[in-house]
N, CA, C and O atoms as a GROMACS GRO file, in nm:
protein
  608
    1MET      N    1   2.376   6.890   1.427
    1MET     CA    2   2.392   6.751   1.462
    1MET      C    3   2.540   6.723   1.467
    1MET      O    4   2.610   6.726   1.366
    2LYS      N    5   2.586   6.696   1.582
    2LYS     CA    6   2.727   6.678   1.604
    2LYS      C    7   2.767   6.533   1.575
    2LYS      O    8   2.697   6.440   1.613
    3GLY      N    9   2.881   6.515   1.506
    3GLY     CA   10   2.934   6.382   1.481
    3GLY      C   11   2.887   6.318   1.351
    3GLY      O   12   2.934   6.209   1.319
    4ILE      N   13   2.798   6.379   1.276
    4ILE     CA   14   2.752   6.325   1.148
    4ILE      C   15   2.819   6.400   1.036
    4ILE      O   16   2.811   6.522   1.028
    5LYS      N   17   2.885   6.326   0.949
    5LYS     CA   18   2.954   6.387   0.836
    5LYS      C   19   2.869   6.365   0.711
    5LYS      O   20   2.831   6.252   0.681
    6VAL      N   21   2.841   6.471   0.640
    6VAL     CA   22   2.760   6.465   0.519
    6VAL      C   23   2.849   6.496   0.399
    6VAL      O   24   2.922   6.595   0.399
    7ASP      N   25   2.843   6.409   0.296
    7ASP     CA   26   2.922   6.430   0.174
    7ASP      C   27   2.845   6.523   0.083
    7ASP      O   28   2.749   6.481   0.017
    8LEU      N   29   2.886   6.649   0.077
    8LEU     CA   30   2.818   6.746  -0.007
    8LEU      C   31   2.866   6.740  -0.151
    8LEU      O   32   2.815   6.812  -0.236
    9ASN      N   33   2.964   6.655  -0.181
    9ASN     CA   34   3.016   6.641  -0.316
    9ASN      C   35   2.939   6.537  -0.398
    9ASN      O   36   2.977   6.509  -0.512
   10LEU      N   37   2.834   6.481  -0.343
   10LEU     CA   38   2.753   6.383  -0.416
   10LEU      C   39   2.670   6.457  -0.520
   10LEU      O   40   2.577   6.530  -0.487
   11THR      N   41   2.707   6.437  -0.644
   11THR     CA   42   2.635   6.504  -0.752
   11THR      C   43   2.528   6.412  -0.807
   11THR      O   44   2.528   6.292  -0.782
   12ARG      N   45   2.437   6.470  -0.882
   12ARG     CA   46   2.330   6.392  -0.947
   12ARG      C   47   2.393   6.288  -1.038
   12ARG      O   48   2.350   6.172  -1.038
   13ARG      N   49   2.493   6.327  -1.116
   13ARG     CA   50   2.559   6.235  -1.210
   13ARG      C   51   2.622   6.118  -1.135
   13ARG      O   52   2.612   6.003  -1.178
   14ARG      N   53   2.685   6.147  -1.023
   14ARG     CA   54   2.750   6.043  -0.944
   14ARG      C   55   2.647   5.947  -0.884
   14ARG      O   56   2.668   5.826  -0.882
   15ALA      N   57   2.537   6.001  -0.836
   15ALA     CA   58   2.431   5.918  -0.778
   15ALA      C   59   2.369   5.828  -0.884
   15ALA      O   60   2.345   5.710  -0.859
   16ILE      N   61   2.343   5.882  -1.003
   16ILE     CA   62   2.284   5.802  -1.111
   16ILE      C   63   2.382   5.695  -1.157
   16ILE      O   64   2.343   5.581  -1.181
   17GLY      N   65   2.509   5.732  -1.169
   17GLY     CA   66   2.611   5.635  -1.210
   17GLY      C   67   2.623   5.520  -1.112
   17GLY      O   68   2.634   5.404  -1.152
   18THR      N   69   2.620   5.551  -0.984
   18THR     CA   70   2.628   5.447  -0.881
   18THR      C   71   2.506   5.356  -0.887
   18THR      O   72   2.519   5.234  -0.878
   19ALA      N   73   2.389   5.414  -0.903
   19ALA     CA   74   2.266   5.335  -0.913
   19ALA      C   75   2.268   5.248  -1.037
   19ALA      O   76   2.226   5.132  -1.031
   20ALA      N   77   2.316   5.300  -1.150
   20ALA     CA   78   2.323   5.223  -1.274
   20ALA      C   79   2.417   5.105  -1.259
   20ALA      O   80   2.385   4.995  -1.304
   21LEU      N   81   2.532   5.126  -1.197
   21LEU     CA   82   2.627   5.017  -1.176
   21LEU      C   83   2.567   4.910  -1.086
   21LEU      O   84   2.589   4.791  -1.109
   22ALA      N   85   2.494   4.950  -0.986
   22ALA     CA   86   2.429   4.852  -0.898
   22ALA      C   87   2.328   4.770  -0.978
   22ALA      O   88   2.319   4.648  -0.958
   23GLY      N   89   2.254   4.833  -1.066
   23GLY     CA   90   2.157   4.762  -1.151
   23GLY      C   91   2.223   4.666  -1.245
   23GLY      O   92   2.171   4.556  -1.266
   24VAL      N   93   2.337   4.703  -1.303
   24VAL     CA   94   2.411   4.614  -1.393
   24VAL      C   95   2.456   4.491  -1.317
   24VAL      O   96   2.448   4.380  -1.370
   25GLY      N   97   2.501   4.507  -1.197
   25GLY     CA   98   2.544   4.393  -1.116
   25GLY      C   99   2.430   4.296  -1.092
   25GLY      O  100   2.450   4.174  -1.096
   26VAL      N  101   2.310   4.348  -1.067
   26VAL     CA  102   2.194   4.264  -1.046
   26VAL      C  103   2.161   4.189  -1.175
   26VAL      O  104   2.132   4.070  -1.170
   27ALA      N  105   2.164   4.258  -1.289
   27ALA     CA  106   2.132   4.194  -1.417
   27ALA      C  107   2.232   4.086  -1.451
   27ALA      O  108   2.193   3.979  -1.496
   28VAL      N  109   2.360   4.110  -1.430
   28VAL     CA  110   2.462   4.010  -1.458
   28VAL      C  111   2.444   3.891  -1.366
   28VAL      O  112   2.455   3.777  -1.412
   29ALA      N  113   2.415   3.913  -1.241
   29ALA     CA  114   2.395   3.803  -1.147
   29ALA      C  115   2.273   3.720  -1.186
   29ALA      O  116   2.275   3.598  -1.171
   30ALA      N  117   2.169   3.784  -1.236
   30ALA     CA  118   2.047   3.713  -1.274
   30ALA      C  119   2.072   3.617  -1.389
   30ALA      O  120   2.011   3.510  -1.393
   31CYS      N  121   2.159   3.652  -1.482
   31CYS     CA  122   2.187   3.566  -1.596
   31CYS      C  123   2.302   3.470  -1.570
   31CYS      O  124   2.331   3.387  -1.657
   32SER      N  125   2.367   3.478  -1.457
   32SER     CA  126   2.486   3.396  -1.433
   32SER      C  127   2.451   3.252  -1.402
   32SER      O  128   2.537   3.164  -1.414
   33GLY      N  129   2.327   3.226  -1.363
   33GLY     CA  130   2.288   3.091  -1.327
   33GLY      C  131   2.329   3.053  -1.186
   33GLY      O  132   2.304   2.941  -1.143
   34GLU      N  133   2.393   3.144  -1.113
   34GLU     CA  134   2.434   3.116  -0.977
   34GLU      C  135   2.315   3.120  -0.884
   34GLU      O  136   2.219   3.193  -0.909
   35GLN      N  137   2.322   3.043  -0.778
   35GLN     CA  138   2.216   3.042  -0.678
   35GLN      C  139   2.230   3.165  -0.590
   35GLN      O  140   2.342   3.211  -0.566
   36PRO      N  141   2.119   3.221  -0.541
   36PRO     CA  142   2.127   3.338  -0.454
   36PRO      C  143   2.196   3.302  -0.323
   36PRO      O  144   2.190   3.188  -0.276
   37THR      N  145   2.262   3.402  -0.265
   37THR     CA  146   2.326   3.380  -0.135
   37THR      C  147   2.220   3.389  -0.027
   37THR      O  148   2.105   3.423  -0.054
   38ALA      N  149   2.260   3.359   0.096
   38ALA     CA  150   2.165   3.362   0.206
   38ALA      C  151   2.107   3.501   0.225
   38ALA      O  152   1.995   3.515   0.274
   39ALA      N  153   2.182   3.605   0.188
   39ALA     CA  154   2.134   3.742   0.206
   39ALA      C  155   2.035   3.782   0.097
   39ALA      O  156   1.962   3.880   0.113
   40GLU      N  157   2.032   3.708  -0.014
   40GLU     CA  158   1.943   3.741  -0.124
   40GLU      C  159   1.823   3.647  -0.123
   40GLU      O  160   1.841   3.526  -0.104
   41PRO      N  161   1.702   3.697  -0.143
   41PRO     CA  162   1.587   3.608  -0.149
   41PRO      C  163   1.591   3.528  -0.280
   41PRO      O  164   1.637   3.579  -0.382
   42ALA      N  165   1.544   3.405  -0.276
   42ALA     CA  166   1.537   3.323  -0.397
   42ALA      C  167   1.430   3.380  -0.488
   42ALA      O  168   1.328   3.428  -0.440
   43PRO      N  169   1.452   3.375  -0.621
   43PRO     CA  170   1.350   3.427  -0.712
   43PRO      C  171   1.225   3.341  -0.707
   43PRO      O  172   1.231   3.222  -0.678
   44ALA      N  173   1.112   3.402  -0.735
   44ALA     CA  174   0.985   3.330  -0.737
   44ALA      C  175   0.987   3.228  -0.849
   44ALA      O  176   1.049   3.251  -0.952
   45ASP      N  177   0.920   3.115  -0.830
   45ASP     CA  178   0.912   3.011  -0.932
   45ASP      C  179   0.815   3.058  -1.039
   45ASP      O  180   0.695   3.068  -1.016
   46THR      N  181   0.870   3.085  -1.158
   46THR     CA  182   0.787   3.132  -1.269
   46THR      C  183   0.775   3.028  -1.378
   46THR      O  184   0.734   3.060  -1.489
   47SER      N  185   0.810   2.902  -1.347
   47SER     CA  186   0.806   2.798  -1.450
   47SER      C  187   0.666   2.746  -1.475
   47SER      O  188   0.644   2.676  -1.574
   48ALA      N  189   0.570   2.777  -1.389
   48ALA     CA  190   0.434   2.731  -1.409
   48ALA      C  191   0.356   2.831  -1.494
   48ALA      O  192   0.403   2.942  -1.521
   49ALA      N  193   0.239   2.789  -1.535
   49ALA     CA  194   0.154   2.877  -1.615
   49ALA      C  195   0.114   2.999  -1.534
   49ALA      O  196   0.128   3.001  -1.412
   50ALA      N  197   0.063   3.099  -1.602
   50ALA     CA  198   0.020   3.222  -1.537
   50ALA      C  199  -0.084   3.191  -1.430
   50ALA      O  200  -0.159   3.094  -1.445
   51PRO      N  201  -0.092   3.272  -1.324
   51PRO     CA  202  -0.190   3.248  -1.219
   51PRO      C  203  -0.332   3.252  -1.273
   51PRO      O  204  -0.361   3.320  -1.371
   52ALA      N  205  -0.419   3.177  -1.207
   52ALA     CA  206  -0.557   3.165  -1.255
   52ALA      C  207  -0.627   3.299  -1.265
   52ALA      O  208  -0.710   3.319  -1.354
   53GLU      N  209  -0.596   3.393  -1.174
   53GLU     CA  210  -0.667   3.520  -1.178
   53GLU      C  211  -0.636   3.603  -1.303
   53GLU      O  212  -0.712   3.695  -1.335
   54SER      N  213  -0.526   3.572  -1.374
   54SER     CA  214  -0.494   3.648  -1.495
   54SER      C  215  -0.546   3.580  -1.620
   54SER      O  216  -0.537   3.636  -1.729
   55ALA      N  217  -0.599   3.459  -1.607
   55ALA     CA  218  -0.651   3.385  -1.722
   55ALA      C  219  -0.802   3.372  -1.710
   55ALA      O  220  -0.855   3.362  -1.599
   56PRO      N  221  -0.872   3.371  -1.825
   56PRO     CA  222  -1.016   3.353  -1.817
   56PRO      C  223  -1.049   3.215  -1.762
   56PRO      O  224  -0.972   3.120  -1.781
   57ALA      N  225  -1.161   3.203  -1.696
   57ALA     CA  226  -1.203   3.075  -1.641
   57ALA      C  227  -1.232   2.977  -1.754
   57ALA      O  228  -1.262   3.017  -1.866
   58ALA      N  229  -1.221   2.848  -1.722
   58ALA     CA  230  -1.251   2.745  -1.821
   58ALA      C  231  -1.390   2.770  -1.877
   58ALA      O  232  -1.483   2.801  -1.803
   59GLY      N  233  -1.403   2.756  -2.007
   59GLY     CA  234  -1.530   2.781  -2.071
   59GLY      C  235  -1.555   2.929  -2.093
   59GLY      O  236  -1.662   2.966  -2.140
   60GLY      N  237  -1.459   3.015  -2.061
   60GLY     CA  238  -1.473   3.159  -2.076
   60GLY      C  239  -1.445   3.204  -2.218
   60GLY      O  240  -1.476   3.132  -2.314
   61ALA      N  241  -1.389   3.321  -2.231
   61ALA     CA  242  -1.360   3.380  -2.361
   61ALA      C  243  -1.254   3.299  -2.435
   61ALA      O  244  -1.166   3.240  -2.374
   62ALA      N  245  -1.265   3.298  -2.566
   62ALA     CA  246  -1.167   3.228  -2.649
   62ALA      C  247  -1.030   3.295  -2.636
   62ALA      O  248  -1.020   3.418  -2.629
   63ILE      N  249  -0.926   3.212  -2.632
   63ILE     CA  250  -0.790   3.268  -2.627
   63ILE      C  251  -0.727   3.268  -2.766
   63ILE      O  252  -0.623   3.331  -2.787
   64ALA      N  253  -0.789   3.197  -2.860
   64ALA     CA  254  -0.742   3.196  -2.999
   64ALA      C  255  -0.850   3.135  -3.087
   64ALA      O  256  -0.942   3.068  -3.039
   65ALA      N  257  -0.838   3.159  -3.217
   65ALA     CA  258  -0.926   3.096  -3.316
   65ALA      C  259  -0.848   2.985  -3.384
   65ALA      O  260  -0.727   2.998  -3.406
   66THR      N  261  -0.914   2.875  -3.416
   66THR     CA  262  -0.845   2.765  -3.481
   66THR      C  263  -0.778   2.810  -3.611
   66THR      O  264  -0.671   2.759  -3.646
   67ALA      N  265  -0.838   2.902  -3.682
   67ALA     CA  266  -0.783   2.951  -3.808
   67ALA      C  267  -0.650   3.026  -3.789
   67ALA      O  268  -0.573   3.040  -3.884
   68ASP      N  269  -0.624   3.074  -3.667
   68ASP     CA  270  -0.501   3.149  -3.639
   68ASP      C  271  -0.383   3.058  -3.607
   68ASP      O  272  -0.270   3.106  -3.598
   69VAL      N  273  -0.407   2.927  -3.590
   69VAL     CA  274  -0.302   2.834  -3.549
   69VAL      C  275  -0.263   2.748  -3.670
   69VAL      O  276  -0.336   2.656  -3.706
   70PRO      N  277  -0.149   2.777  -3.733
   70PRO     CA  278  -0.109   2.702  -3.853
   70PRO      C  279  -0.067   2.558  -3.822
   70PRO      O  280  -0.013   2.531  -3.715
   71VAL      N  281  -0.093   2.467  -3.915
   71VAL     CA  282  -0.045   2.330  -3.902
   71VAL      C  283   0.108   2.333  -3.903
   71VAL      O  284   0.168   2.396  -3.991
   72GLY      N  285   0.170   2.266  -3.806
   72GLY     CA  286   0.316   2.266  -3.795
   72GLY      C  287   0.370   2.390  -3.727
   72GLY      O  288   0.491   2.413  -3.728
   73GLY      N  289   0.284   2.470  -3.668
   73GLY     CA  290   0.326   2.595  -3.602
   73GLY      C  291   0.236   2.624  -3.485
   73GLY      O  292   0.182   2.534  -3.421
   74GLY      N  293   0.220   2.753  -3.457
   74GLY     CA  294   0.135   2.791  -3.345
   74GLY      C  295   0.129   2.940  -3.324
   74GLY      O  296   0.184   3.018  -3.403
   75VAL      N  297   0.061   2.979  -3.218
   75VAL     CA  298   0.049   3.119  -3.178
   75VAL      C  299   0.081   3.129  -3.029
   75VAL      O  300   0.061   3.034  -2.952
   76ILE      N  301   0.130   3.245  -2.990
   76ILE     CA  302   0.164   3.268  -2.850
   76ILE      C  303   0.070   3.375  -2.795
   76ILE      O  304   0.062   3.485  -2.850
   77THR      N  305  -0.001   3.341  -2.687
   77THR     CA  306  -0.090   3.436  -2.621
   77THR      C  307  -0.037   3.460  -2.479
   77THR      O  308   0.063   3.400  -2.440
   78GLU      N  309  -0.102   3.545  -2.404
   78GLU     CA  310  -0.063   3.568  -2.264
   78GLU      C  311  -0.082   3.442  -2.180
   78GLU      O  312  -0.005   3.416  -2.088
   79GLN      N  313  -0.185   3.364  -2.213
   79GLN     CA  314  -0.218   3.247  -2.132
   79GLN      C  315  -0.146   3.120  -2.173
   79GLN      O  316  -0.121   3.033  -2.089
   80ALA      N  317  -0.112   3.107  -2.303
   80ALA     CA  318  -0.058   2.979  -2.350
   80ALA      C  319   0.008   2.993  -2.487
   80ALA      O  320  -0.016   3.089  -2.561
   81VAL      N  321   0.092   2.894  -2.518
   81VAL     CA  322   0.142   2.876  -2.654
   81VAL      C  323   0.053   2.767  -2.712
   81VAL      O  324   0.052   2.655  -2.662
   82ILE      N  325  -0.023   2.799  -2.816
   82ILE     CA  326  -0.116   2.704  -2.876
   82ILE      C  327  -0.056   2.657  -3.007
   82ILE      O  328  -0.022   2.738  -3.093
   83THR      N  329  -0.043   2.525  -3.022
   83THR     CA  330   0.019   2.469  -3.141
   83THR      C  331  -0.076   2.372  -3.211
   83THR      O  332  -0.174   2.325  -3.153
   84GLN      N  333  -0.044   2.344  -3.338
   84GLN     CA  334  -0.117   2.244  -3.415
   84GLN      C  335  -0.011   2.156  -3.485
   84GLN      O  336   0.021   2.177  -3.602
   85PRO      N  337   0.043   2.057  -3.410
   85PRO     CA  338   0.151   1.976  -3.466
   85PRO      C  339   0.109   1.897  -3.589
   85PRO      O  340   0.190   1.872  -3.678
   86GLU      N  341  -0.016   1.858  -3.595
   86GLU     CA  342  -0.072   1.793  -3.715
   86GLU      C  343  -0.215   1.843  -3.730
   86GLU      O  344  -0.278   1.884  -3.633
   87ALA      N  345  -0.266   1.838  -3.852
   87ALA     CA  346  -0.398   1.895  -3.882
   87ALA      C  347  -0.504   1.843  -3.784
   87ALA      O  348  -0.522   1.723  -3.769
   88GLY      N  349  -0.574   1.936  -3.720
   88GLY     CA  350  -0.684   1.903  -3.630
   88GLY      C  351  -0.643   1.869  -3.488
   88GLY      O  352  -0.730   1.848  -3.403
   89THR      N  353  -0.515   1.863  -3.458
   89THR     CA  354  -0.466   1.834  -3.323
   89THR      C  355  -0.409   1.962  -3.263
   89THR      O  356  -0.310   2.015  -3.312
   90TYR      N  357  -0.472   2.011  -3.157
   90TYR     CA  358  -0.429   2.135  -3.092
   90TYR      C  359  -0.371   2.102  -2.956
   90TYR      O  360  -0.428   2.022  -2.881
   91LYS      N  361  -0.259   2.164  -2.924
   91LYS     CA  362  -0.192   2.148  -2.795
   91LYS      C  363  -0.167   2.287  -2.738
   91LYS      O  364  -0.163   2.385  -2.812
   92ALA      N  365  -0.151   2.295  -2.607
   92ALA     CA  366  -0.119   2.423  -2.545
   92ALA      C  367  -0.020   2.401  -2.432
   92ALA      O  368  -0.027   2.301  -2.359
   93PHE      N  369   0.073   2.496  -2.418
   93PHE     CA  370   0.178   2.489  -2.319
   93PHE      C  371   0.195   2.625  -2.252
   93PHE      O  372   0.151   2.728  -2.304
   94SER      N  373   0.258   2.624  -2.136
   94SER     CA  374   0.290   2.749  -2.068
   94SER      C  375   0.378   2.834  -2.158
   94SER      O  376   0.467   2.781  -2.224
   95PRO      N  377   0.356   2.967  -2.161
   95PRO     CA  378   0.443   3.055  -2.240
   95PRO      C  379   0.569   3.097  -2.164
   95PRO      O  380   0.645   3.181  -2.213
   96ILE      N  381   0.592   3.041  -2.046
   96ILE     CA  382   0.705   3.079  -1.962
   96ILE      C  383   0.813   2.970  -1.971
   96ILE      O  384   0.789   2.854  -1.938
   97CYS      N  385   0.932   3.010  -2.016
   97CYS     CA  386   1.045   2.917  -2.030
   97CYS      C  387   1.083   2.860  -1.894
   97CYS      O  388   1.085   2.931  -1.793
   98THR      N  389   1.114   2.730  -1.892
   98THR     CA  390   1.150   2.664  -1.768
   98THR      C  391   1.296   2.688  -1.727
   98THR      O  392   1.339   2.642  -1.622
   99HIS      N  393   1.372   2.760  -1.809
   99HIS     CA  394   1.511   2.789  -1.774
   99HIS      C  395   1.519   2.899  -1.668
   99HIS      O  396   1.562   2.874  -1.555
  100GLN      N  397   1.478   3.021  -1.705
  100GLN     CA  398   1.484   3.131  -1.608
  100GLN      C  399   1.360   3.219  -1.610
  100GLN      O  400   1.365   3.334  -1.566
  101GLY      N  401   1.250   3.166  -1.660
  101GLY     CA  402   1.124   3.238  -1.649
  101GLY      C  403   1.096   3.343  -1.753
  101GLY      O  404   1.003   3.422  -1.736
  102CYS      N  405   1.172   3.348  -1.862
  102CYS     CA  406   1.142   3.442  -1.970
  102CYS      C  407   1.019   3.393  -2.046
  102CYS      O  408   0.987   3.274  -2.045
  103LYS      N  409   0.951   3.486  -2.112
  103LYS     CA  410   0.838   3.447  -2.196
  103LYS      C  411   0.892   3.404  -2.332
  103LYS      O  412   0.974   3.474  -2.392
  104VAL      N  413   0.844   3.289  -2.382
  104VAL     CA  414   0.886   3.244  -2.514
  104VAL      C  415   0.836   3.346  -2.616
  104VAL      O  416   0.737   3.416  -2.592
  105LYS      N  417   0.903   3.353  -2.730
  105LYS     CA  418   0.871   3.462  -2.823
  105LYS      C  419   0.829   3.418  -2.962
  105LYS      O  420   0.743   3.482  -3.023
  106THR      N  421   0.888   3.309  -3.014
  106THR     CA  422   0.859   3.270  -3.152
  106THR      C  423   0.839   3.119  -3.164
  106THR      O  424   0.872   3.042  -3.074
  107ILE      N  425   0.782   3.080  -3.277
  107ILE     CA  426   0.770   2.940  -3.313
  107ILE      C  427   0.834   2.927  -3.450
  107ILE      O  428   0.788   2.986  -3.548
  108GLU      N  429   0.943   2.848  -3.455
  108GLU     CA  430   1.020   2.834  -3.578
  108GLU      C  431   1.054   2.687  -3.600
  108GLU      O  432   1.101   2.620  -3.508
  109ALA      N  433   1.031   2.636  -3.721
  109ALA     CA  434   1.070   2.500  -3.759
  109ALA      C  435   1.025   2.397  -3.655
  109ALA      O  436   1.107   2.319  -3.606
  110ASP      N  437   0.897   2.395  -3.622
  110ASP     CA  438   0.839   2.299  -3.527
  110ASP      C  439   0.890   2.314  -3.385
  110ASP      O  440   0.879   2.220  -3.306
  111LYS      N  441   0.946   2.430  -3.350
  111LYS     CA  442   0.998   2.451  -3.215
  111LYS      C  443   0.948   2.584  -3.158
  111LYS      O  444   0.938   2.684  -3.229
  112ILE      N  445   0.919   2.582  -3.029
  112ILE     CA  446   0.885   2.702  -2.953
  112ILE      C  447   1.018   2.755  -2.900
  112ILE      O  448   1.093   2.680  -2.837
  113VAL      N  449   1.049   2.882  -2.926
  113VAL     CA  450   1.182   2.936  -2.895
  113VAL      C  451   1.175   3.048  -2.792
  113VAL      O  452   1.094   3.141  -2.803
  114CYS      N  453   1.262   3.037  -2.690
  114CYS     CA  454   1.275   3.142  -2.590
  114CYS      C  455   1.389   3.235  -2.632
  114CYS      O  456   1.498   3.187  -2.664
  115PRO      N  457   1.366   3.367  -2.634
  115PRO     CA  458   1.469   3.460  -2.680
  115PRO      C  459   1.582   3.484  -2.580
  115PRO      O  460   1.688   3.533  -2.619
  116CYS      N  461   1.563   3.451  -2.454
  116CYS     CA  462   1.664   3.484  -2.353
  116CYS      C  463   1.792   3.403  -2.367
  116CYS      O  464   1.901   3.460  -2.367
  117HIS      N  465   1.781   3.271  -2.380
  117HIS     CA  466   1.900   3.187  -2.387
  117HIS      C  467   1.885   3.077  -2.492
  117HIS      O  468   1.958   2.978  -2.490
  118ASN      N  469   1.790   3.096  -2.584
  118ASN     CA  470   1.767   3.008  -2.698
  118ASN      C  471   1.722   2.867  -2.660
  118ASN      O  472   1.755   2.771  -2.730
  119SER      N  473   1.649   2.851  -2.550
  119SER     CA  474   1.589   2.722  -2.521
  119SER      C  475   1.484   2.696  -2.628
  119SER      O  476   1.416   2.788  -2.674
  120GLN      N  477   1.470   2.569  -2.668
  120GLN     CA  478   1.375   2.532  -2.772
  120GLN      C  479   1.292   2.413  -2.725
  120GLN      O  480   1.344   2.321  -2.661
  121PHE      N  481   1.163   2.417  -2.757
  121PHE     CA  482   1.070   2.315  -2.711
  121PHE      C  483   0.987   2.263  -2.828
  121PHE      O  484   0.959   2.338  -2.922
  122SER      N  485   0.949   2.135  -2.823
  122SER     CA  486   0.868   2.073  -2.927
  122SER      C  487   0.727   2.130  -2.928
  122SER      O  488   0.668   2.153  -2.822
  123ILE      N  489   0.672   2.154  -3.048
  123ILE     CA  490   0.533   2.200  -3.057
  123ILE      C  491   0.436   2.086  -3.031
  123ILE      O  492   0.318   2.110  -3.006
  124ALA      N  493   0.484   1.960  -3.037
  124ALA     CA  494   0.396   1.845  -3.017
  124ALA      C  495   0.374   1.810  -2.871
  124ALA      O  496   0.262   1.776  -2.831
  125ASP      N  497   0.482   1.820  -2.789
  125ASP     CA  498   0.467   1.778  -2.650
  125ASP      C  499   0.537   1.870  -2.548
  125ASP      O  500   0.536   1.841  -2.429
  126GLY      N  501   0.596   1.980  -2.594
  126GLY     CA  502   0.662   2.075  -2.504
  126GLY      C  503   0.797   2.030  -2.455
  126GLY      O  504   0.858   2.098  -2.372
  127SER      N  505   0.847   1.916  -2.504
  127SER     CA  506   0.976   1.864  -2.457
  127SER      C  507   1.091   1.954  -2.501
  127SER      O  508   1.082   2.023  -2.602
  128VAL      N  509   1.199   1.952  -2.423
  128VAL     CA  510   1.318   2.032  -2.452
  128VAL      C  511   1.385   1.977  -2.577
  128VAL      O  512   1.414   1.858  -2.585
  129GLN      N  513   1.409   2.064  -2.674
  129GLN     CA  514   1.474   2.027  -2.799
  129GLN      C  515   1.612   2.090  -2.813
  129GLN      O  516   1.689   2.051  -2.902
  130GLY      N  517   1.646   2.186  -2.727
  130GLY     CA  518   1.776   2.250  -2.730
  130GLY      C  519   1.783   2.362  -2.629
  130GLY      O  520   1.681   2.409  -2.579
  131GLY      N  521   1.905   2.403  -2.600
  131GLY     CA  522   1.925   2.514  -2.507
  131GLY      C  523   1.936   2.467  -2.364
  131GLY      O  524   1.939   2.346  -2.338
  132PRO      N  525   1.942   2.561  -2.272
  132PRO     CA  526   1.966   2.528  -2.131
  132PRO      C  527   1.843   2.490  -2.049
  132PRO      O  528   1.858   2.458  -1.931
  133ALA      N  529   1.723   2.494  -2.106
  133ALA     CA  530   1.603   2.464  -2.026
  133ALA      C  531   1.613   2.323  -1.967
  133ALA      O  532   1.646   2.228  -2.039
  134PRO      N  533   1.585   2.308  -1.836
  134PRO     CA  534   1.600   2.177  -1.772
  134PRO      C  535   1.479   2.085  -1.786
  134PRO      O  536   1.492   1.963  -1.777
  135THR      N  537   1.362   2.142  -1.809
  135THR     CA  538   1.240   2.061  -1.814
  135THR      C  539   1.149   2.111  -1.926
  135THR      O  540   1.164   2.224  -1.973
  136PRO      N  541   1.054   2.026  -1.969
  136PRO     CA  542   0.960   2.066  -2.075
  136PRO      C  543   0.869   2.180  -2.030
  136PRO      O  544   0.857   2.209  -1.911
  137LEU      N  545   0.806   2.245  -2.128
  137LEU     CA  546   0.703   2.343  -2.096
  137LEU      C  547   0.582   2.268  -2.042
  137LEU      O  548   0.541   2.168  -2.101
  138PRO      N  549   0.524   2.312  -1.931
  138PRO     CA  550   0.406   2.245  -1.878
  138PRO      C  551   0.287   2.260  -1.975
  138PRO      O  552   0.268   2.365  -2.036
  139GLU      N  553   0.209   2.154  -1.986
  139GLU     CA  554   0.091   2.158  -2.072
  139GLU      C  555  -0.018   2.242  -2.005
  139GLU      O  556  -0.034   2.239  -1.883
  140VAL      N  557  -0.093   2.315  -2.086
  140VAL     CA  558  -0.206   2.395  -2.040
  140VAL      C  559  -0.331   2.331  -2.099
  140VAL      O  560  -0.338   2.312  -2.220
  141PRO      N  561  -0.430   2.297  -2.016
  141PRO     CA  562  -0.551   2.234  -2.070
  141PRO      C  563  -0.633   2.333  -2.154
  141PRO      O  564  -0.660   2.446  -2.111
  142ILE      N  565  -0.673   2.288  -2.272
  142ILE     CA  566  -0.757   2.368  -2.360
  142ILE      C  567  -0.868   2.280  -2.416
  142ILE      O  568  -0.863   2.157  -2.406
  143LYS      N  569  -0.967   2.345  -2.474
  143LYS     CA  570  -1.070   2.272  -2.547
  143LYS      C  571  -1.107   2.353  -2.670
  143LYS      O  572  -1.103   2.476  -2.669
  144VAL      N  573  -1.143   2.281  -2.774
  144VAL     CA  574  -1.183   2.344  -2.899
  144VAL      C  575  -1.335   2.336  -2.907
  144VAL      O  576  -1.393   2.228  -2.899
  145GLU      N  577  -1.396   2.451  -2.922
  145GLU     CA  578  -1.542   2.460  -2.938
  145GLU      C  579  -1.568   2.534  -3.067
  145GLU      O  580  -1.551   2.656  -3.074
  146GLY      N  581  -1.611   2.461  -3.169
  146GLY     CA  582  -1.632   2.522  -3.300
  146GLY      C  583  -1.500   2.572  -3.355
  146GLY      O  584  -1.406   2.494  -3.371
  147ASP      N  585  -1.492   2.702  -3.383
  147ASP     CA  586  -1.370   2.763  -3.435
  147ASP      C  587  -1.289   2.833  -3.326
  147ASP      O  588  -1.194   2.906  -3.356
  148SER      N  589  -1.325   2.810  -3.200
  148SER     CA  590  -1.259   2.880  -3.090
  148SER      C  591  -1.180   2.782  -3.003
  148SER      O  592  -1.218   2.667  -2.986
  149ILE      N  593  -1.069   2.832  -2.949
  149ILE     CA  594  -0.989   2.757  -2.854
  149ILE      C  595  -1.001   2.828  -2.720
  149ILE      O  596  -0.973   2.947  -2.708
  150LEU      N  597  -1.044   2.750  -2.619
  150LEU     CA  598  -1.067   2.805  -2.485
  150LEU      C  599  -0.980   2.733  -2.384
  150LEU      O  600  -0.941   2.618  -2.406
  151LEU      N  601  -0.949   2.799  -2.274
  151LEU     CA  602  -0.882   2.730  -2.165
  151LEU      C  603  -0.978   2.625  -2.114
  151LEU      O  604  -1.098   2.652  -2.102
  152GLY      N  605  -0.928   2.507  -2.084
  152GLY     CA  606  -1.020   2.402  -2.045
  152GLY      C  607  -0.975   2.323  -1.933
  152GLY      O  608  -1.045   2.231  -1.891
   0.00000   0.00000   0.00000
């Protein structure tokens, strides 16, 4: 093939290093808070609850037991963050942080906490209590049937 120059000095180490640097650039850009350029596609909106196909239908399998949800605290499942702000009152919110779509990880001192940038949300109403999150966690409908908490 005439006119095509091939770089035979490309080593495995060099190729991996170049790929790693490209990945670091993507990770840094993702956390920078900058808007994507016209050449980059906008990230998918992950601030809503998980898609219906990944969650059991209303009235389906229990997502938690009432005994697992402490008063003044809560539990985090794939489908929802379930809290009990006061005895006998159960609330549920999306487990996806409204800042950049990370999954919340802990519940500490009456707050739902996202590990990515320390956004904090109220266990009573999902409102922003601290950090960079712009909006509250969306509420997820649930119902309590006996000792079980179901999506509702």
